[in-house]
N, C-alpha and C positions, 0 to 999 in steps of 0.2 A: 502493499499499498504507499501510496505517495505522500508526504508529509508538507503541507502549506504553512508558512507563517509570516506575520507581519516584517515587512522591513522599511527603512526609512530611504529617502533619495539619495543618501551619501553611500547607501549600502549597496554598490554596484552588483559587486558579485553574488552577494545573494538575491538580488532582485533577477538576475540572469539565471540564477540556480532555480528559481521559484518558477520562473517562465518557462524553463526547459521540463520544470516537473509536471507543470499544468499541459504542455503541450503534450508529454510523453502519454499523461493521465490520458487526455482528449482522444489522442491517437489510439490506445488499447482499447478505450470503451468505443470508440466508432468503429474500429476493426470487427469488435465483437459483435456490434449490432448489425453487421451485414456478413457476419460467417467469415471473415477472413482472419488469419494468425499473424502474430507480428514478426516471426521468422520469415514468413513466405512475404510479408510486406516491405521489409528490408533484405529483400533479395540480395546476393551476392551479384557483383557486375562480373558480365560474361566477358568483357574487355581483357584480351590477353588469354583467355582460357581455351581456345580452338586453335590447333595447331597448323600453322601456315599450310595453304591446299587442301585443307578440309572445311572449308566454310561453306559450300555446297550439299556436304554429306548429309544424307537421310536413311533411315532404318523403317524397314518392313519387316515386324516380328509375327511370323505365323507361328501361333499358339496352337499344337495339335492336342486339343484338350482329349483326355482319356487315355493318351499314351499310347503309341503304335508300337507293334511288338519288332523291337531292332534285328531279332534273330530272323524272324520272316521276311525283313524287307532292307536292311542296311547292313548287316553285319551277320552273313548266315553262315551255317556252319555244316556244310554238305559232307564232311568225314565224321560227323557226331553220329552217335545212334539215333533212331527215327524220332522216339520221344522227344530229342532235343533238337533235331534239325529241321522237324516239321514237314509239311507236305508239298513245298515248294520249291525250285530250282533257281540257281544264281545264273544270271546272264551277263555276257560281256557288256561294257561301256566304252563310251568314247575317251575313256581316262585308262590309261595302262596300270593304273595305281588301284583300283578296286572294282569289282564285279558289285551287283545289287541284285534285287528279285526279279523273276519274271513277270511278277505284279506292276510292274513301274519302267515300261519300255519306254516311256517318254522321257523320264529321267534319264535312263540310259543313253538316250540321243544327245542329251544336254550335259553329260556327265563331266566336260572337261571346264564347265562354268562353275560348279559348285564342288563344295568341298565336303568332306566327313569327319566328325571327332568322335571315334567309336570307343572311348573311355569316359564318359561321363557318367557321373555318381553323385548321389547326396546321402547323407544319413540321416535324413528325416524320416517321418513316420511314411508307413506306406499306403497314404490316404492322398486322394486327389488335391485335394486344398492346399494340404502342406507342401506338395510338388511345385503347386501353382504359384505360391508365395515366394518359394525360395528361388525358381529360376527365372521369375520376373523381375525381382528385387536383390538376387543376389544373397540373402539372408532367410534365416528363421527369424519370426517375431518373437521376440523376448522382452522381460521385463517392462510390456504394455506398450514398446516403441514399435509402430506400424511405418517399416522403411518403405519409400517412394517407389513406386514402379519406375524403372529406368525410362520409359517415355516422359515421365513425369519431372524427372530430374533433367533429361535434356529441354523439357520445355521451360523448366526453370531458370535454366542457368544462357540458356539461348534466346529465349523468347521467341516472339513470331516473326516469320517473314512477311506474310499477307495478311488479308483479312479473316483467312481460314484459321482454325486452331491449330496450335503446335504439335498437339497430341490428340488422336483420335483412335476410337476403339469402335471395329467392325464384327459384326454387326450390332453386338450390345456386349455390355460387361457380362462376365462369366454368372451363370447360375449356381446351384448348391452342388457342392461337392462330396458331401456324407462326413465330413470331418468337423463341420461346425467353425472353421478357421475363416479369417478374411483372405483373400484370394490373391490380394496384391497388386489388381489392377485399379490403385486409386492414390492420389497424392501423398498419403501418410503423413508424417508429419511436418510436411511443405504446406499442407492445408488444402482445404476444397478447391481453391483457385487452379490447383494443379491436377486436379482430378481429368481423365479425359473427357472429349466431347464423344459421346457415346450415341452411334447412329440410331438405335432402337426401331429400326426397320429392317425389312429383307429387300435387297436392293436386286432381286431376281423376279421379284413380283410386277405382273403390270402396271399396277396402281401405285408404284414405288414412288414416295415423296419424301422429303426432310421436311417434318413440319414448320421446325423453327427457321427455315431458310425460304419458307414461301416470301412470292412478293408482299409488300406491305398491304395492298388491297385484298389478298387473301387470308391475310392473319387473323383480322377481325380487331374491333375497336377495342375489345376488352382487353386483349393479350397486348396491344399497344397501349393501352391508357395504364397497365401495371408498369410496363418497362419505364414508360415516362415517369412516373410515381417514383420508381427507385430511383431515376436519375435527379428527381427532386430530392431526394434524400440525401443523395451524394452532395448536391450542389451546398444544401443546408450544413452538412458535416463539415466541408470545404470551408463555410465561414467561421464556423468554431476553430478550424485550425488556422483561422489567420491567414486563408490562402497559402498553406505551407507548402513546400516540394512532396511533403506526403500524401497532402490533399488532392495535389493535381496526379499523383500516382495513383490513388484508390478510385478517382475519377475514369482517369484512362482504363482501369477493368470494365467500368460499365461502358465506356465508349467501345471497347473491343467486342462487348457481347453486341451491343447494338449494331455496329460494323457487321459482324457475322451475319446477324438477323437478315440486315437488308442489303447485304453486299451481291453485285451481281456477279462478281469472282466466285463466290462461295455458290451460288446457286448453278452457276455453269461447271464447277467442277465435280458437283454431286450430280450432275444430271447426264445419266448412262444413256439417254436417250440419242446423244450427240455422236456416240460410238456407232461405226457401221455395225449392220449384224453379223457380218462375217466375223468380226474381232470379238463381237460378244459371244458368239458361238464357239469361238476357238478357245475361250475361258471355260464354257460349259454355262449353260442355261441353269444353274442351281444357286444356292444361296453362297456356297463358297467361293464357285466361279466367280460369281460377280462380284463378290466383298475383294478378290485379288485384282479384278479391275480397277474397281473403285479405287484400291489403295494406289494403282498406280496413276490415277488421275489426281489423286489428292496430294500425291510426291511430287508430281508435274507440276503442281499449282502453288508450293511451297509448303506443304506441310511437312514437318521436320521427322516424326513419328507417327506409325499407325501400326498398331497390332490388330492383328485377324483372328479371332476365335475360330479355330476350323468348324467347333461344334460349341454348343450353350451349356450343356450339362449333360451328365453320365447317366441321368434316370430317366428322361423322357424321348430319346432317340437314340439310334444304333451309332455308335461311335468308335474310336480307335478300341474301345475298353472290352477286348474280346476274351469275355471269361467262359464264354463258351455255352452256359445255361441261360434260358429267358430271365428276363427280358433283355438278356445280352446277345451279341452275335457270337459266332464261332469264328477259328480261323480262315476256315472256307468261307464262311459270311463277308468276311474282312475283302474276300477276294472279288465277291459281287457287288458288294454294296460302296464299299469307303475307297479303295486303293483308285479304281477308275476315275472318280470325283478328283482326288487329289492329285493325282499323275496328271491329268489333262491340265486343270488350273494353274499347279505349281509351276510344270514345265512353260505353259503360256507366259505366266508372268515374267519368267527369267527371260525369255527368248525376247518379248515384247520389250522389257527394259533395255536390254542388249540392242536390239535393232533401232531404239530412239536414242542411243547414245547416253543412257540414264545410270546402267548399271555399275559404272565403276564410282559413281558418287550414292549408290544406293545399298546399303546392306540389308541383304535378306535373310533372315535367320529363321531357321525350322526347329523349334523348341519343344518339348514335351516335359511333363512333371515325373516320370520316371520310365523305365522301360517294362518288359514283361518276363515272367519265369522262365528259366533256362528248359525247364519240363513242361510239356502240353499235360494239362490237367484231364480227369478222366471224362468231363464234358465237351473234349475238344479245345478247347482255350487254352490262353495263357492269362497268369493271373499278375498283380502288382509287384514290381521289382524296382526299387530304387537303388539295387547295387550296382548297376551297369546299364546304360542305354547310349543311343547316338544322336546326335544333334548335327544340322547341315547349316553350312554359311556359303553366302554368295555374294560377289558385289563388294561394294564399298570398300575397295583395296583388297579383297580376299582373292588369293590365287585359286582359280578352280582346279579341278582334277586330283587332289589331293586327299590323303588320310593324316588324320593325327591321332596319335594312340593306338592302342588295340586290347580287344578283351581276351580274356582266357578262352580253353577249348571248349566250352560250352556256353560264352557269353554270360557268364555270371559275374565276374566283376573284371575291374580294369587290370590288364596284365603290363601296361607300361603308359606311362604319362596319363594319370590320373586327372580327371577335369571336374571342379565341382560348381556349383551355382554362381559363386561368387567370380570364377575366371571367366566366365562365359558372359555375365554383366561386364565384367571388364574389360571383356573383349569389343562389346557392342560401344562402349564409351570409348576406347581405342579407335574404332572405326571411324565415330564421329567426331573425333579430332580432341577428345577431352583427358584430360589427365585422370586416371582412376583412383589417383593417391590426393586428392584435392578433395575439399571440405565443404560442407553445407552448413548452415546455421541450424543445429538440431535443436530436439527438445530441451526446454529452459534457455534456451539461446546458446548452447555449447556446440563447439565444432563437432560435425559428424563427418566420418570418413565416406567417400562415396563408395569405396569398396573395404571390407574387412582387411586389415594387416596380412601379408603374406599372399594375397591373390594376385593374378597377374592375369594380362590378356596372352590370349593363345597366339603366342608371336607366330609359331611356325605357319599359321593361315596367311601370313601377309608378308612373307620373305623367301 
């Protein structure tokens, strides 16, 4: 609590101190009133944080919710017993460094443009939301501290390029994962202002529109009046701040929101009808395929970070979560339902970015919360396995056609070059030109490192 005391005209030091205290008090109170936190409000300057040559970098993080079977897709074990190797065969790829599953023929044709890390692991619980949390933030949440998503960090440090948000999640934030844990797709201790813009719509639907980006004459007077009232609040707060720099910064948050809502550029970026039919079909006329196309359009229009959730929950739809018994699918079901969709959309995204000259400046990561058990279960599926899994990386300075690390003979544990969640997030920051050892203003204003001590980018991907 701030303390105020009377001063005389000659007590200039005390007067200045009281004025500063009053401004601090007003700042904290005003921020709390509109849902913003002080650490977010006094964000670190991005000046000098980005390495030269990285100014135009963006990231598309594909999060493979449900967790693909690394043994059946990326890290096959053809010489292992049948209960380990599963029913599928490896095929040659455009890279001399690795083979992948016959379920991913389009991946095989572009294997010179992406690389695999086959030695990922984490020590969290084998529940979905524990892995979501760790792989997207680089940490397990402990002590009540919610670490921000990598996209929130990038947005906070680098800011907007255009009227569009810096960080977008497609098609919407993850649903339940069974562990009743925070999923990591939020601004965490950086505050609500660093939460991603969530589409909340399926871009593959014929009537797809983004409600908050409709032209003003289609938004409705009630919604516009509500936003104008919010702006009036900001202006009154600014007067209380005595027109301070802090007030102008606070006002700019609402200006940015209003700009997004009415921006022709934003509406155009989200308008998939501007794409030729052949391009849309190339990605696949399904939710994931159209999200990948939309991600390309958003990055093309200045969005720094896009996360695509391949699926939304493991409970209400068929996903990578191949336990075998109903309501889940089996390993064979993955072949029929999930892999064709993913193979088509991912390969289209990589090829499209490359053909447009965007791949060098756009990191595309394929992450998951864990892998699947080395042994096929009695139901014909595989269960949760955080001991070893594979992640993919393309673009953003990554050299394609490589393999980093290796698993043991059954795909159960890393045999060389173990990689943890912190290393993966550090790799994302490295691609964006951010120093992973830098600090954020954390809880209670204490410096908070972007990644834990000892974590390092996966340098082998870049050299």
